[in-house]
C-alpha positions in Angstrom: 105.8 106.5 91.3 108.4 106.9 88.9 109.6 110.1 89.8 113.0 111.3 88.7 115.6 112.2 91.3 117.9 114.7 89.5 120.7 116.6 91.0 120.5 114.4 94.4 124.3 114.1 95.4 126.1 114.2 98.6 129.9 114.7 98.3 132.2 112.4 100.2 135.5 113.3 102.0 138.5 112.0 99.7 139.6 109.7 103.1 140.7 106.4 101.5 140.3 108.0 97.5 143.3 109.5 97.4 144.4 107.3 94.8 141.8 107.3 92.9 142.2 111.6 92.6 145.6 111.0 91.1 144.7 108.3 88.8 141.6 109.8 87.5 141.9 111.9 84.4 138.2 113.8 83.3 137.4 113.0 79.7 136.7 116.8 79.4 137.4 120.0 81.0 133.6 119.9 82.6 131.2 117.4 82.8 130.2 114.2 84.9 131.5 111.0 84.2 131.1 107.4 85.8 133.1 105.8 88.6 134.8 103.0 87.0 133.2 100.0 89.2 131.1 101.4 91.4 127.4 102.4 90.2 126.4 105.1 92.4 129.7 106.7 92.2 130.8 109.2 89.8 133.6 111.8 89.3 132.4 115.8 89.0 135.2 117.4 86.7 135.7 121.4 86.1 138.7 122.8 85.0 140.0 119.5 84.3 139.5 118.8 88.0 137.8 116.0 89.5 136.0 115.4 92.2 134.5 112.2 93.7 131.5 112.3 94.5 128.2 109.5 95.3 124.4 109.8 94.8 122.3 109.4 97.3 122.2 105.6 99.1 120.0 103.5 97.3 120.3 105.7 94.1 122.3 105.2 91.1 124.7 107.6 88.8 122.7 108.1 84.9 125.9 108.5 83.1 124.2 108.5 79.5 124.6 112.8 79.2 128.1 113.5 80.5 126.8 117.2 81.1 123.7 116.5 83.5 124.8 115.6 87.0 121.7 112.9 87.6 121.0 110.1 90.1 118.3 107.5 89.5 116.6 104.8 91.1 119.1 101.7 91.1 115.9 100.1 88.8 116.1 102.8 86.5 120.2 102.6 85.9 121.8 100.4 83.9 125.0 99.8 85.6 126.7 97.7 83.2 129.7 96.9 84.6 129.9 99.4 87.5 128.4 96.3 89.9 129.9 98.1 93.4 127.5 99.8 95.6 127.9 101.8 98.7 126.6 99.7 102.2 122.7 99.8 102.4 121.8 102.5 104.7 118.2 101.4 106.1 115.6 102.9 108.2 111.9 101.6 108.9 110.2 100.1 106.0 113.7 101.3 103.9 116.3 99.3 102.8 118.0 101.9 101.7 117.4 105.7 102.0 115.7 106.1 99.0 113.7 104.2 96.7 110.1 102.2 96.2 110.3 98.6 98.4 107.4 96.7 98.5 106.3 94.6 102.1 106.5 90.7 102.6 103.1 90.9 104.9 100.8 92.8 102.6 101.0 92.7 98.5 99.2 95.7 98.2 101.3 98.1 100.1 104.4 99.3 99.3 106.5 102.0 100.8 108.6 105.0 98.4 111.7 106.1 100.6 113.1 109.2 100.4 116.0 110.4 102.8 115.2 107.6 105.0 111.2 108.6 105.1 108.8 106.1 104.2 105.6 106.8 102.6 102.5 104.5 102.5 101.5 103.1 99.5 98.2 100.9 98.8 97.3 99.4 95.3 93.6 99.3 95.1 91.6 96.3 96.3 92.2 93.5 94.2 95.7 95.3 93.1 98.9 94.2 94.3 102.2 95.7 94.0 104.4 93.9 91.3 107.8 94.4 92.5 109.5 94.1 89.1 107.6 95.8 86.7 106.5 98.0 90.0 103.4 99.1 89.6 100.0 98.2 90.9 98.7 95.3 88.8 95.9 92.3 89.5 97.0 90.3 92.1 97.1 87.2 90.5 99.2 88.3 88.1 102.5 88.6 90.8 103.7 85.2 91.4 104.4 86.3 95.2 101.0 87.1 96.3 99.4 83.4 95.2 98.9 82.8 99.3 97.5 86.1 99.9 95.0 86.1 97.0 93.9 82.8 98.3 93.6 84.4 101.8 91.8 87.5 100.2 89.1 85.4 98.5 87.6 83.4 101.5 86.8 80.2 99.5 85.2 82.2 96.3 85.4 80.8 92.8 84.0 81.8 90.1 80.5 80.2 88.5 81.4 77.0 85.9 80.5 78.1 82.3 77.0 78.4 81.9 75.5 78.4 85.5 74.6 82.2 85.3 71.8 83.2 83.2 73.9 86.2 82.6 75.5 86.1 79.3 79.0 88.4 78.6 82.4 88.4 79.3 82.5 89.1 83.1 79.6 88.5 85.6 79.9 90.6 89.1 79.6 88.6 92.8 79.4 90.3 96.3 82.0 89.8 98.3 81.0 87.3 101.4 81.6 89.7 104.5 82.5 93.0 102.9 79.7 95.4 101.7 81.9 97.7 99.6 83.7 95.0 97.8 82.8 92.4 95.1 84.5 90.1 92.6 84.5 90.5 89.4 84.7 87.1 87.3 86.5 87.1 83.8 87.1 83.9 81.8 86.7 82.0 85.6 89.6 84.5 87.7 88.1 86.2 90.5 89.1 89.4 90.5 88.4 92.2 93.6 87.0 95.7 93.4 86.2 97.9 95.8 83.1 100.5 95.1 84.3 103.6 95.5 84.1 105.4 98.8 80.8 106.4 100.3 79.0 103.5 98.5 78.4 99.6 98.7 77.9 97.2 96.0 74.0 95.9 95.6 73.2 92.6 94.2 71.3 92.2 91.5 68.0 90.6 90.8 70.1 87.5 89.0 73.7 86.6 90.0 76.1 87.6 87.8 74.2 91.3 88.1 75.0 94.3 90.6 76.4 97.8 91.1 77.6 100.4 93.5 74.9 102.4 94.7 74.3 104.6 98.4 74.6 102.4 101.7 71.3 103.6 102.6 69.3 101.6 99.8 71.1 98.2 100.4 69.5 96.4 103.3 72.2 95.1 105.7 74.7 97.4 105.0 73.0 101.0 105.9 75.8 101.8 108.8 78.6 100.4 106.9 80.5 103.6 106.9 79.4 104.4 110.4 79.5 108.2 111.1 81.3 108.9 108.9 80.3 112.2 106.4 80.1 111.0 103.3 79.1 114.1 101.7 82.3 115.5 102.5 83.6 111.9 101.4 82.4 112.3 98.2 84.0 115.9 97.8 87.1 114.3 98.4 89.9 112.0 96.5 88.4 109.5 98.4 85.6 109.2 96.5 87.7 107.7 93.9 87.5 104.4 95.5 91.6 104.5 95.7 91.5 103.4 99.1 90.6 101.0 101.8 87.7 101.6 104.3 90.2 100.9 106.2 92.0 104.3 105.8 89.2 106.4 105.2 87.9 105.6 108.3 91.1 106.1 110.2 91.8 102.6 111.1 88.2 102.4 113.0 86.4 99.9 110.5 82.6 99.7 111.1 82.3 97.2 108.6 78.5 95.7 107.7 78.5 92.2 107.2 76.7 91.8 103.5 73.3 90.5 103.9 72.8 87.2 102.5 69.1 87.9 100.7 69.5 90.1 97.2 68.0 93.1 96.8 65.6 94.4 94.3 67.7 95.9 91.5 67.3 96.2 87.6 68.9 94.1 86.0 72.7 95.8 84.6 73.3 94.7 80.8 76.3 92.2 81.1 78.0 94.2 78.0 78.4 97.9 80.9 81.2 98.4 81.1 83.4 97.6 84.6 83.5 100.3 87.0 87.3 100.5 88.1 87.9 101.0 91.9 90.1 103.7 90.4 
Protein backbone atom coordinates (compact mmCIF):
# COMPACT_ATOMS: atom_id res chain seq x y z
CA UNK A 1 0.00 0.00 0.00
CA UNK A 2 2.94 2.25 -0.19
CA UNK A 3 2.14 3.46 -3.66
CA UNK A 4 4.15 6.51 -4.54
CA UNK A 5 2.13 9.38 -5.88
CA UNK A 6 4.23 11.17 -8.45
CA UNK A 7 3.43 14.33 -10.35
CA UNK A 8 0.09 14.66 -8.58
CA UNK A 9 -0.20 18.39 -8.18
CA UNK A 10 -2.78 21.09 -8.27
CA UNK A 11 -1.86 24.52 -9.52
CA UNK A 12 -3.59 27.28 -7.61
CA UNK A 13 -4.51 30.85 -8.39
CA UNK A 14 -2.16 33.59 -7.31
CA UNK A 15 -4.77 35.35 -5.14
CA UNK A 16 -3.17 36.24 -1.82
CA UNK A 17 0.21 34.97 -2.99
CA UNK A 18 1.53 38.04 -4.75
CA UNK A 19 3.93 38.83 -1.93
CA UNK A 20 5.32 35.28 -2.06
CA UNK A 21 5.95 35.60 -5.78
CA UNK A 22 7.84 38.84 -5.33
CA UNK A 23 9.90 37.49 -2.43
CA UNK A 24 10.82 34.05 -3.68
CA UNK A 25 14.00 33.73 -5.71
CA UNK A 26 14.64 30.46 -7.52
CA UNK A 27 17.88 28.82 -6.30
CA UNK A 28 18.48 27.54 -9.84
CA UNK A 29 17.06 28.38 -13.24
CA UNK A 30 15.03 25.16 -13.29
CA UNK A 31 13.85 22.82 -10.55
CA UNK A 32 11.29 22.16 -7.85
CA UNK A 33 11.76 23.58 -4.36
CA UNK A 34 9.80 23.36 -1.08
CA UNK A 35 7.73 26.19 0.29
CA UNK A 36 9.31 27.72 3.38
CA UNK A 37 6.46 26.91 5.79
CA UNK A 38 3.93 24.70 3.97
CA UNK A 39 4.64 21.00 3.55
CA UNK A 40 2.07 20.53 0.81
CA UNK A 41 3.24 23.53 -1.26
CA UNK A 42 6.28 24.06 -3.46
CA UNK A 43 7.82 26.23 -6.14
CA UNK A 44 8.25 25.19 -9.75
CA UNK A 45 11.06 27.14 -11.36
CA UNK A 46 11.52 27.42 -15.10
CA UNK A 47 13.99 29.83 -16.66
CA UNK A 48 14.29 31.50 -13.27
CA UNK A 49 10.53 32.17 -13.00
CA UNK A 50 8.77 30.73 -9.92
CA UNK A 51 5.27 29.26 -9.96
CA UNK A 52 3.49 28.38 -6.71
CA UNK A 53 1.92 24.91 -6.65
CA UNK A 54 0.05 22.66 -4.23
CA UNK A 55 0.06 18.90 -3.88
CA UNK A 56 -3.24 17.05 -3.78
CA UNK A 57 -5.11 17.46 -0.50
CA UNK A 58 -3.51 15.05 1.95
CA UNK A 59 -0.19 14.80 0.11
CA UNK A 60 3.11 16.53 0.81
CA UNK A 61 5.96 17.74 -1.36
CA UNK A 62 9.05 15.53 -1.28
CA UNK A 63 12.02 17.88 -1.54
CA UNK A 64 14.71 15.18 -1.64
CA UNK A 65 15.43 15.78 -5.34
CA UNK A 66 15.08 19.29 -6.85
CA UNK A 67 14.94 17.80 -10.33
CA UNK A 68 11.82 15.82 -9.54
CA UNK A 69 8.29 17.15 -9.13
CA UNK A 70 7.06 14.68 -6.56
CA UNK A 71 4.17 14.63 -4.09
CA UNK A 72 3.82 11.70 -1.72
CA UNK A 73 1.71 10.56 1.24
CA UNK A 74 2.18 12.74 4.31
CA UNK A 75 3.56 9.86 6.35
CA UNK A 76 6.27 9.28 3.74
CA UNK A 77 7.61 12.85 3.69
CA UNK A 78 9.87 14.47 6.27
CA UNK A 79 8.33 17.91 6.50
CA UNK A 80 10.85 19.25 9.04
CA UNK A 81 9.95 22.86 9.84
CA UNK A 82 7.34 22.96 7.09
CA UNK A 83 4.48 22.38 9.49
CA UNK A 84 1.62 24.17 7.73
CA UNK A 85 -0.94 22.35 5.57
CA UNK A 86 -3.94 23.36 3.52
CA UNK A 87 -7.28 22.73 5.29
CA UNK A 88 -8.52 19.16 4.97
CA UNK A 89 -11.10 18.39 2.30
CA UNK A 90 -13.02 15.34 3.46
CA UNK A 91 -15.42 12.89 1.82
CA UNK A 92 -17.04 9.71 3.11
CA UNK A 93 -14.30 7.57 4.78
CA UNK A 94 -11.64 10.02 3.57
CA UNK A 95 -10.42 12.67 6.05
CA UNK A 96 -8.31 14.04 3.17
CA UNK A 97 -8.76 13.55 -0.56
CA UNK A 98 -5.61 11.42 -0.71
CA UNK A 99 -4.20 9.00 1.84
CA UNK A 100 -4.66 5.70 3.68
CA UNK A 101 -6.97 5.82 6.68
CA UNK A 102 -8.20 3.37 9.35
CA UNK A 103 -11.75 3.13 10.62
CA UNK A 104 -12.90 3.50 14.21
CA UNK A 105 -15.48 0.69 14.17
CA UNK A 106 -13.49 -2.19 12.64
CA UNK A 107 -9.76 -2.66 13.22
CA UNK A 108 -9.35 -4.92 10.20
CA UNK A 109 -10.69 -2.36 7.72
CA UNK A 110 -8.91 0.60 6.16
CA UNK A 111 -9.50 2.87 3.19
CA UNK A 112 -7.22 4.04 0.42
CA UNK A 113 -8.45 7.42 -0.80
CA UNK A 114 -7.72 8.79 -4.24
CA UNK A 115 -9.18 12.15 -5.17
CA UNK A 116 -11.82 11.66 -2.49
CA UNK A 117 -12.91 8.20 -3.67
CA UNK A 118 -12.48 5.55 -0.98
CA UNK A 119 -11.46 1.97 -1.76
CA UNK A 120 -12.15 -0.44 1.09
CA UNK A 121 -9.57 -3.01 2.14
CA UNK A 122 -9.75 -5.63 4.86
CA UNK A 123 -6.95 -7.48 6.62
CA UNK A 124 -7.06 -11.28 6.79
CA UNK A 125 -8.79 -12.92 9.79
CA UNK A 126 -6.87 -12.38 13.00
CA UNK A 127 -5.06 -9.31 11.67
CA UNK A 128 -5.67 -5.60 12.18
CA UNK A 129 -4.55 -2.47 10.41
CA UNK A 130 -1.76 -0.75 12.31
CA UNK A 131 -2.16 2.97 11.72
CA UNK A 132 1.44 3.63 12.77
CA UNK A 133 3.29 1.13 10.59
CA UNK A 134 0.45 1.11 8.02
CA UNK A 135 0.44 -2.65 7.57
CA UNK A 136 -1.83 -5.52 8.59
CA UNK A 137 -0.41 -7.24 11.65
CA UNK A 138 -1.63 -9.48 14.48
CA UNK A 139 -4.52 -7.82 16.30
CA UNK A 140 -2.83 -8.36 19.67
CA UNK A 141 0.02 -6.16 18.42
CA UNK A 142 -2.30 -3.17 17.89
CA UNK A 143 -3.11 -1.41 21.16
CA UNK A 144 -6.12 0.42 19.77
CA UNK A 145 -7.80 -2.92 18.98
CA UNK A 146 -7.77 -4.56 22.43
CA UNK A 147 -11.55 -4.32 22.91
CA UNK A 148 -12.28 -5.71 19.43
CA UNK A 149 -9.81 -8.54 20.00
CA UNK A 150 -11.63 -9.51 23.20
CA UNK A 151 -14.95 -9.49 21.35
CA UNK A 152 -13.74 -11.64 18.43
CA UNK A 153 -12.23 -14.25 20.72
CA UNK A 154 -15.64 -14.76 22.37
CA UNK A 155 -14.07 -15.78 25.66
CA UNK A 156 -11.65 -18.27 24.12
CA UNK A 157 -8.47 -18.80 26.13
CA UNK A 158 -5.49 -20.88 25.13
CA UNK A 159 -4.95 -24.09 27.12
CA UNK A 160 -2.45 -23.83 29.94
CA UNK A 161 0.97 -25.41 29.38
CA UNK A 162 0.77 -29.19 29.81
CA UNK A 163 -3.00 -29.41 29.25
CA UNK A 164 -2.70 -30.74 25.71
CA UNK A 165 -1.31 -34.01 24.48
CA UNK A 166 0.02 -32.20 21.43
CA UNK A 167 3.64 -31.11 21.71
CA UNK A 168 5.29 -28.28 19.88
CA UNK A 169 5.25 -24.52 19.81
CA UNK A 170 1.62 -24.07 18.72
CA UNK A 171 -1.78 -25.73 18.67
CA UNK A 172 -4.95 -25.25 16.62
CA UNK A 173 -8.46 -24.86 18.03
CA UNK A 174 -11.84 -24.52 16.33
CA UNK A 175 -13.78 -21.28 16.52
CA UNK A 176 -16.89 -21.90 18.64
CA UNK A 177 -19.28 -20.43 16.07
CA UNK A 178 -17.71 -20.11 12.64
CA UNK A 179 -16.77 -23.25 10.67
CA UNK A 180 -14.11 -21.46 8.64
CA UNK A 181 -12.34 -19.73 11.50
CA UNK A 182 -9.94 -21.24 14.01
CA UNK A 183 -7.44 -20.13 16.63
CA UNK A 184 -3.73 -20.78 16.75
CA UNK A 185 -2.25 -20.68 20.24
CA UNK A 186 1.37 -19.63 20.21
CA UNK A 187 3.14 -19.12 23.55
CA UNK A 188 -0.23 -18.79 25.24
CA UNK A 189 -1.50 -16.09 22.86
CA UNK A 190 -4.60 -16.86 20.78
CA UNK A 191 -4.54 -15.62 17.20
CA UNK A 192 -7.44 -15.97 14.84
CA UNK A 193 -6.92 -17.59 11.45
CA UNK A 194 -9.27 -18.32 8.60
CA UNK A 195 -9.23 -21.29 6.27
CA UNK A 196 -8.98 -20.48 2.55
CA UNK A 197 -12.32 -19.70 0.93
CA UNK A 198 -13.95 -22.95 -0.09
CA UNK A 199 -12.74 -24.89 2.95
CA UNK A 200 -13.61 -25.15 6.65
CA UNK A 201 -11.67 -26.13 9.75
CA UNK A 202 -11.89 -29.78 10.80
CA UNK A 203 -11.24 -30.58 14.45
CA UNK A 204 -8.63 -33.27 14.96
CA UNK A 205 -8.80 -36.48 17.00
CA UNK A 206 -6.90 -34.74 19.80
CA UNK A 207 -7.40 -31.22 21.08
CA UNK A 208 -4.87 -28.93 19.47
CA UNK A 209 -4.94 -30.67 16.10
CA UNK A 210 -6.93 -29.77 13.02
CA UNK A 211 -6.73 -28.69 9.40
CA UNK A 212 -8.66 -26.98 6.60
CA UNK A 213 -10.55 -29.36 4.30
CA UNK A 214 -13.63 -29.55 2.05
CA UNK A 215 -16.84 -28.63 3.93
CA UNK A 216 -18.55 -31.83 2.75
CA UNK A 217 -16.16 -33.79 4.98
CA UNK A 218 -17.01 -31.89 8.19
CA UNK A 219 -20.35 -32.82 9.80
CA UNK A 220 -22.37 -29.72 10.56
CA UNK A 221 -20.41 -27.51 8.16
CA UNK A 222 -21.52 -29.04 4.85
CA UNK A 223 -23.69 -26.03 3.97
CA UNK A 224 -21.33 -23.33 5.22
CA UNK A 225 -21.04 -21.72 1.76
CA UNK A 226 -24.69 -22.16 0.84
CA UNK A 227 -25.28 -22.00 -2.91
CA UNK A 228 -21.88 -20.55 -3.76
CA UNK A 229 -20.03 -22.12 -6.69
CA UNK A 230 -16.96 -23.36 -4.83
CA UNK A 231 -15.24 -24.46 -8.02
CA UNK A 232 -15.43 -20.91 -9.36
CA UNK A 233 -14.16 -19.59 -6.02
CA UNK A 234 -11.14 -21.89 -6.16
CA UNK A 235 -10.19 -20.43 -9.51
CA UNK A 236 -10.42 -16.87 -8.21
CA UNK A 237 -8.19 -14.86 -5.88
CA UNK A 238 -10.68 -15.53 -3.06
CA UNK A 239 -9.18 -18.97 -2.61
CA UNK A 240 -6.21 -17.29 -0.97
CA UNK A 241 -8.40 -16.61 2.04
CA UNK A 242 -7.65 -12.89 2.14
CA UNK A 243 -11.29 -11.82 2.33
CA UNK A 244 -14.01 -12.77 4.73
CA UNK A 245 -16.91 -15.11 4.08
CA UNK A 246 -19.34 -12.20 4.06
CA UNK A 247 -17.34 -10.43 1.37
CA UNK A 248 -17.23 -13.59 -0.73
CA UNK A 249 -20.98 -14.08 -0.48
CA UNK A 250 -21.84 -10.47 -1.23
CA UNK A 251 -23.04 -9.91 2.31
CA UNK A 252 -25.49 -12.84 2.29
CA UNK A 253 -23.84 -15.02 4.89
CA UNK A 254 -24.92 -18.61 5.41
CA UNK A 255 -22.57 -19.46 8.26
CA UNK A 256 -23.00 -22.93 9.75
CA UNK A 257 -22.58 -23.30 13.49
CA UNK A 258 -19.51 -25.24 14.53
CA UNK A 259 -20.48 -28.88 15.33
CA UNK A 260 -19.84 -29.85 18.93
CA UNK A 261 -18.36 -33.28 18.31
CA UNK A 262 -14.97 -33.59 16.60
CA UNK A 263 -14.84 -35.45 13.30
CA UNK A 264 -12.24 -38.22 12.92
CA UNK A 265 -9.09 -37.07 11.18
CA UNK A 266 -5.51 -38.22 11.02
CA UNK A 267 -3.32 -36.38 13.48
CA UNK A 268 -1.40 -33.40 12.14
CA UNK A 269 2.24 -33.31 13.31
CA UNK A 270 2.86 -30.44 15.69
CA UNK A 271 5.89 -29.35 13.73
CA UNK A 272 3.81 -28.81 10.60
CA UNK A 273 4.05 -25.25 9.34
CA UNK A 274 1.07 -23.14 10.28
CA UNK A 275 -1.27 -22.66 7.35
CA UNK A 276 -1.33 -18.95 6.75
CA UNK A 277 -4.75 -17.46 6.17
CA UNK A 278 -3.40 -15.49 3.28
